[in-house]
N, C-alpha and C positions, 0 to 999 in steps of 0.2 A: 667609184660609179662609173660603169659603160656610156657610149657615148649618146644611147639614147634615154639614159636614165638623165644625164645633164639636160638634153633639150626638156624634156618633160618637165624639170626643175623649173628651168626658164620660161617654157611656156604655162605654167601654172602661176608663176610672178607676174607675168607678163600681163596674163589674161586681166588679173586684178586691180594692174596698171593701169591698162590700156582700156580696158571694157567699162570701168568703174564711172567714167565722165559719162560714156554713152547710155547707161543705165540711168543715170542722174536727170539726163536728156531727155529720155523718153518719158520718165515719171513727170517732167516738167511740163512738158509739150501734152499729153493725156490730162493732165491736169487743168490745164489752158482749155483744153475742150469740154471740160464738164462743167467750165465758168462762160462758157459761149463765147471764149475769146481763142483767136488764133493760134498765141502762144510763142514762145521762142523756138528756134528751130532746134532739130533732135542734137546737132552739133554744137549746139552753143557754148555746152561747158568746155569744150576743146577751144573753142576761139577764146574765151574767157580766160582760160589757162596761158594761151599764149601771150595774150594782153599783159596780164601779170607780172609774167617772166621776163618781159620786152622792159617795165618800167621800173624806174628807179626806188629803192628801198629806202626810207626814213626811218629812222629809230629815233625814238624820244630822249630828250636830253635824260641823264641820269640813270636811264637802262641798263643792265645790265646784260654778260653773256646770253642769261638765262632767256634774254628778251630773243635775241638773235637764235639762239639753239635749241629753243622748243619745239618747231617746226620740224627742226631733223631729226630731232630724236622720236616725236611722233611717227613721222614718215618710216623712219628705221623700224618702227615696233609693226606697223601695220604690214611693213614688208616683210617681216619674219613671219608674222600670223599667216601670211598668202600661202608660205611654203609649207604650213603644219595641219593645215584642215584638208581636209577631202573637196577638193574642190572640181578638179578635173580628173580624176583617180579614185576609186574605190579602195585602191591600196595604198599603203604606205610609200610614199616617195623618200629616197636614200637621206633627207633632212628632215623628215618628219618627227623621227623620236627627239628633237629637239625641245618639244612641249606635248603636254596633254591640255585636255579641255582648263584645267586650272592653270597652267601657263600661259594659254592662251587670255585668259581671263586677267590675269595680272599684268599682260601685255598691254590689252585694252585701257585697262585703271592705269597703266604709266604712262601711255598716251595722252589719257584724259589730267592726268595729273598736273605734266609739265604744259600743258595747255593753259590749265587754271594759274598756276604759279607764273608763266609768262604774263598773264593778264593782271595779277596782282605788281607785276615787277614793272610794268609800264607807267606805273604812279600816278594813273588817271582815273576817274570816277566809275566811269561809264563801264570800263570792262571789269572794274573791280566787281561792282555790282551785277553783271553776268553771270563771272565768277563765284560770287556767294548765291546767286539764286539757282545756279547750277549743281553746287555743293549741297543745297539743301533737297535737292531732287535726286542728285545722285545716292546719298544716304539712303534711299529707298530702292533705288535700281542695284546697285551693285550687291544687295543681299539677296535680291532674287535671282540674279545671273548664278548665283553660287547656289543657291539651292536646288536652281534646276539642273545644273550640270551635277549635283549630288542625287536630283531624283532620275534622270538618265542613267546615271551609273548603277544606281540600284538594279535597274532592269537589265543591266548587259554585264553586269560585274566588272564593270572597268571604266576608266576614265579617258580612255583614249578614242578620238571622235572616228578613226577609222574602225574600229571594231564597233563601236556603237553605229555605225552605217551598215556595217555587215550583219549585224545580228538583227535589226528592225527590218532591213531587206527581205533577209531570210525567214522570219519568224512573224507570220501576219497576229499571231496569239498576242506577243510580245507589243506589238504596234499599236493593236487595239485594247490596250489593258487601260484601265483606268488610270494609273500611275503614267503612264506613256501620255493619252491622251489631256491629262490636267498639267503636266510640263509643256505640252506644245500649246496649250493654250494661254498659260504663263509667259511663255518666252513669245508668242504671237503680241502678247498686248506689250510686252517689255520692247519688243521689236519696232511698236507703233512710236513709243517716246523715244528711244534712241537713234531713231531716224528720220525724227522729227514730222513724223506722218500724225500724229496726234491733233485734232483740230482744235486750236484755241483762240481767245479773242484777242487776236494781233496779228498783223501781217509783218511777214518779213522772209523772203527766198526759202520757204520750207522748214525754216527753222523754229524752234519750238521756242515761244516767246521773246525769239530776238536773243535767246540765251548763247548761240554760237557766236552768231553775229557780233554780240555785244562783247564777248571774250575776245574776240581779234579787232576789234574796233579800231586799234592803236596799229594794228601791222598794216603793211603796205606793199605794193612791187612782189618782188618776188616770194619774200615771207608770205603774204597775205596768200599768193597764188599758189603755196605750198599748203598752207592750212585748208583751203579750200581741195584740192587734192586729194589731204588727207579724210576729209569729210566724206567725199564721195566713194575713198578706198572702206571706210567703216562702214557706211552703207553697202557695199558689196558684200563684204564680209558676212556681215550678218545676216543677207540674204542668203549667202551662201551656206553657212552652218544653218539655219532654219529650214532650209529646202532641201541640203542633202543629208542632212543629219536624222532632222526632225519631221519635217513632213512628206517629203518625197525622197525617201533613201533608195528608190529603184529609179530604174534606167540606164546608169552609166556603165559602159563598156567595161568588163576587168581586163582586157587584154593588155600587157604591159608593152604598148608600140605607140610611138609617135602618131599615127592615124585614127587609132582610139581616141588616144587622147585629146586630138583636134575635134574629134565626133563629139566628146564629152563636153568640151568647150559649147559648142552648137546645142545641144542638149541641156547645158546649163543656162543659156540664155533663153531659151526656150520656157524653162520654168521660170525665169525669172521674169519676164511679160507676162505671166499669168500671175504671178506673187504684187507686180507692181499693178497689174488693171483692179486686182484685188482691193489693195489699199486706196488707188485712186477712188474707187466705189465708195469706199468707206469714208476716206476722209472729204469725200463732198456729200454725202449723206448724214452723216452723223451730224448731231448738234453740236456745235462747238460750247468748249465750256470754259471758265475762267481758271486763270492761271493758278491760283491757289488751290483748285480742286485736281491739279494734277499729282497731288500726294495721293487724293483718294485713288484715283486709277494704280498708280503704284503701288499701293495697297491692297488694291483688288489683284494685282498681279503676284504680289509674294505670298497672299492667301492661297491662292492655287497652286503655287508650288510648294508650299507646305502641306495644303493638303495632297498633293500628289505623294509626299513622302507617308503621310498616313494612310494612306491607301492603300502602300505597299505593304507597309506594318499589319496592316487588318486581312488584308488580301492574297500578300504575298507575290503579286506581280501577275495574278491570273485576269 
């Protein structure tokens, strides 16, 4: 790799690491405005992260190495995903061939699995309850994600996210095809669930039914701060995939230079502000649902993804 390529790789990874808390802070502030509250400062996630990293870490008696190692494994998984997706460049960066859509989905699954195992390893009832509830929902969410990636692969003929971005950006017919529109709708519904934006009858730091908070209930100090950072990175990555691959594949500069990559960071942030505004409005206006109704919501997302595949079989992607 030449010097410019190395800088772009570092820039893409740094964009996810450093801007993920900012997007979370903006979302929390805007949500507070819809509820007639002043809300926390936009930079509050950075302050919280600094506070967690300064605090002492307490490990429950009897917990194994998995309890301590899980947040680091999840962090490594999200950091790897950050350099294989089209986030600040529409062309593959040198390390992008490490994985495709399926590989990225497996890394997301790895991060979620080690978090669940750490919750169980804590030997506490509350994290185990959060883990069991999370698994019951993930059983519906993971198949949806796989079918979504399969559906978009049918349109573009590949499972590479960069190729998908270029094909959809260049072909308006492919973008407005029933298969792509259904896949995009299914992924958006899944996005609401995965990022905790689905309004449910519970309160808890934008976490769906206290599931994420429950799983990390026994973690503290640096480990808890790392889990918080992981959740912000996951949200940022899912937003990036939805915007740059599915919903708004246009706008990124194709020049393989550092200034173009920096401009793409600004463009991505602008796209995210629009998406955050839409999700905040939806969260504030939609009626809250009972926790056990979340399965019905995920079943709808899965049905749309399957319908997209049938649409391609019938219409041929037209």
